[in-house]
FIVEXKOL-556559 format. One record per residue: residue in one letter; x, y, z of N, C-alpha, C in turn. Coordinates in steps of 0.2 Angstrom, whole numbers, plus 2048, in hexadecimal, padded with zeros to 3 digits. Atoms other than C-alpha are relative to their C-alpha. Layout:
<atoms>
aXYZXYZXYZ/...
</atoms>
This chain:
<atoms>
m8047FA800800800800804806800/d7FC7FA8018078117FB7FC806804/l8027FA7FE8058228037FF8057FA/i8027FD8067FB82C7F67FF808802/v8017F97FF7FD83F7F67FC8037FA/s8047FD8067EF8497EC7FD806803/r8047F97FE7E685A7EC7FA7FE804/a8078017FD7D785B7F87FE807801/g8027F98007CF86C7F4806804800/d7FB7FB8007DB87A7F98067FD804/n7FB8047FC7E686D8038037FA7FC/w7FE8068027F085E8007FF7FA805/l8028057FB7EC84D8088057FA7FE/a7FC8078007F783D80B7FB7FB802/r8058067FE7EC82D80B8047FA800/f7FD8068007F281D8117FB7FB804/g8058057FE7E680E8137FA805801/g8077FC7FE7D681681C802806803/q7FE7F97FC7E08258238018057FB/g7FE7FA8057E283681B802806805/w7FD7FB7FC7ED8448228028067FB/r7FE7FA8037F085681D8078007FF/c7F97FF8018018598158028067FC/a7FD7FA80480C86680D8047FD7FA/i7FC8028068148657FC8048067FE/g7FB7FB8028218707F37FC8067FE/r8027F980281F8837F07FE8007F9/g80180080781F87F7DE7FB7FC7FD/g8068058028108737DE8037FA7FE/v7FD8078028128627D68018017F8/r7FE80080781B85F7C58027F97FE/l7FD80680381F8517BA8078017FE/d7F97FF80282F8597B4804804805/k7FD7FE7FA83785C7C58078037FD/a7F97FE8018478677C4803803806/e7FD7FE7FA85486C7D17FE807801/g8027F97FE84E87C7DA7FA8027FF/d8067FD80283D87D7D37FB800806/g8048007FB83587A7E47FA7FB7FF/a80680480182986D7DD8017F9803/t8008077FE82485C7E37FF7FC7FA/p80180480682684F7D67FA7FB800/v8068058018178457CF8037F97FF/g7FE80780181A8327D08007FD807/c8008047FB81D8247DC8087FF802/w7F98007FD82D8247E78017FB805/p7FF8057FB8348157F1803804806/v7FD7FE7FA83A8188038077FD800/r7F98037FF84D8168058027FF807/r7FE8017F984F8198187FC806804/v8037FB7FB849823827805803804/l7FB7FD7FB8538308307FC804805/y8047FD7FA84F838841805803804/r7FC7FC7FB85684484E7FF7FC807/a8008047FA85A83885D800805806/d8017FB7FA85B8488687F9802801/r8077FD80084984C8647FB7FB800/m80580680184083B8628047FA801/t7FD8078008428298658007FD7F9/p80080380784581E8567F97FE7FE/p80780280283581C84C8007F97FE/q80280680382D80C8478008017F9/a8008008088308098348037FA7FD/p7FD8068048337FB8288068017FC/w7FA7FE804842804821806801804/p7FA7FF7FC8548068277FF807803/l8007FA7FC855814835807802801/a7F97FD7FF8648208377FF807804/e8007FA7FD86782E8438038067FC/i7FE7FA80386984083D805803805/g7FC7FC7FB8788498448028077FD/p7FE7F980287F85B8438048007FA/g7FC7FF80688B8578357FD7FD7FA/d80380380687E84F8297FD8057FC/g8027FC8058798578197FE7FC7FA/w8028048068728538088028057FA/c7FE7FC80587A8597F87FB8027FB/d8057FE80586F8637EC8048047FA/d7FC7FD80587D8697E08017FB7FA/p80080580687A8617CF8077FF7FD/a7FA80180388C8647CA8057FC805/d7FC8047FC89385A7D97FE7F87FF/r8018078018968477D87FB7FD806/r8048037FA88C8457E97F98037FF/y8077FD80187C84D7E17FB7FB802/n8058047FD86D8477EA8027FA804/q7FE8057FB87683D7F7802804806/p7FE7FD7FA87A840809808802800/v7F97FE80088A84980D801802808/t7FE7FE7F989484D81D802807800/l7FF7F97FF89585F822807802804/p8017FC80589F86A81F8007FD7F9/c80080280789C86880C8008067FC/a7FF7FA8048A28747FF7FA8017FB/a80680080589486F7F37FA802803/s8067FE7FE8838767F47FC7FA804/h8038057FC87986C8017FB803805/e8057FE7FB86B86D80E8027FC806/r7FE8037F986E8698217FA7FC802/l8058047FD86485B8287FF801807/w8017FF7F986786083A7FD807800/r8037F980085B86F83B7FD802806/e8037FE7FA8548798497F88017FF/d8087FF80084287B8427FC7FA800/g8048067FF83E8698447FD7FC7FA/v8038038058388658338047F97FE/y7FD8068018468588318027FC806/d7FF8047FA8458508427FE7F97FE/l80280780383D8418388008017F8/v7FF7FF80784283F8267FF7F97FC/v80180680483C83181A8048027F9/v7FC7FE80784983180B7FD7FC7FB/l80480380584082D7FB8057FF7FA/g7FC8028068478257EB7FF8047FA/h8017FC8068458347E08078027FD/n7FA7FE8048538377D38067FE804/d7FA8027FD85F82C7DC8047FA7FE/d7FE80780286281C7D28018007F9/p7FB7FB7FE86D8247CA7FD807800/p8027F980086B8377CE8018037F9/v7FF7FD8078688417BE801808802/a7FF7F97FF8708537C07FA8047FE/g8057FB8028638607C17F87FE801/a8068038008548547C37FC801807/g8037FF7F98518597D58037FB805/s7FD8047FB8588527E57FC800806/a8028007F985384E7F77F8801800/i8078007FF84084B7F57FF7FB806/f8018037FA83C8468077F9800802/l8068007FC82D842811802802807/h7FD7FE7F983084C8217FA804804/l8057FD7FB82785682F7FE8077FD/a8037FA80381B86482A801806806/r8007FB7FB81C8758327F8801802/p8078007FD80C87983D7FB8037FB/d8057FD80580488382F8007FD7F9/y8008048078088778218038047FB/t7FD7FC8068128848178047FB7FC/p7FD80580581987D8078087FF802/t7F98027FF82A8748078048027FA/e7FC7FE8068388767FA7FF7FA7FB/g8018058058318677F17FE7F9803/c8018067FD82F8597FE7F8800802/v8068007FD81F853806800800807/a7FF7FF7F981C8578187F97FE804/l8068027FC81084F825801802808/a7FF7FF7F980D8538388037FA803/q7FC8057FD8188498437FC7F9802/a8048067FE80A83D84A7FE7FD7F9/d80280380680483A8388057FC7FC/l7FA8038038158368318027FA804/l7FF8067FC81882A8407FB7FB7FF/s80580580280782283C8027FC7FA/f7FE80380780C81F82A8067FB801/l7FA8047FF81D81882F7FF7FA804/g8028067FC81680C83C7FB7FB7FC/a8058058038098058308037FE7F9/a7FD8018068148058208037F97FF/a7FC80680281B7F68178068017FD/p7FA7FF80382C7F48108008037F9/d8017FE8078257F77FE7FC806800/s8047FA80081A8068038048067FD/r7FD7FB80381E8157F87FC807801/l8037F980081A8287F87FE8017F8/c8027FF80780F82B7E87FD807800/v8037FA80180B83D7E37FC8017FA/e8048008057FD8407D88008077FD/g8007F98037FC84F7CB7FA804802/d8067FB7FF7F085E7CD7FA7FE7FD/
</atoms>
């Protein structure tokens, strides 16, 4: 069973089995032709690779995928010209990247998705995660975001072959 993200009126909804949760998507809406920096959430189905979490802020979540702790030196390369594009990096890192250890809490729990990673294609978009939503569900930079309780519910009920599927507008 997959986690299906689709429009629900003026909002976005993530459905899994009989449950439905409000979610946030990218500031650029949804797109079939995802590009680096467009702020869009890519349309399609993406397998889950692993789950990352801040052990200083939460206990390890139940999930059918590999778990890893996020540390202060963890980042993700978003530089299409770098050989580590769309891969985890250790900070400091000279290439463009985003920090995974954040103060705002949205990356306290991160589900790494298999978008543009096998192999990565430069410029086709990096780091599409399923992560925690801000309280007001403001748009992400292209990821999908759920409230912590909702994301934990999904992780606890998911199967190893569950994917995140984003439907077009």
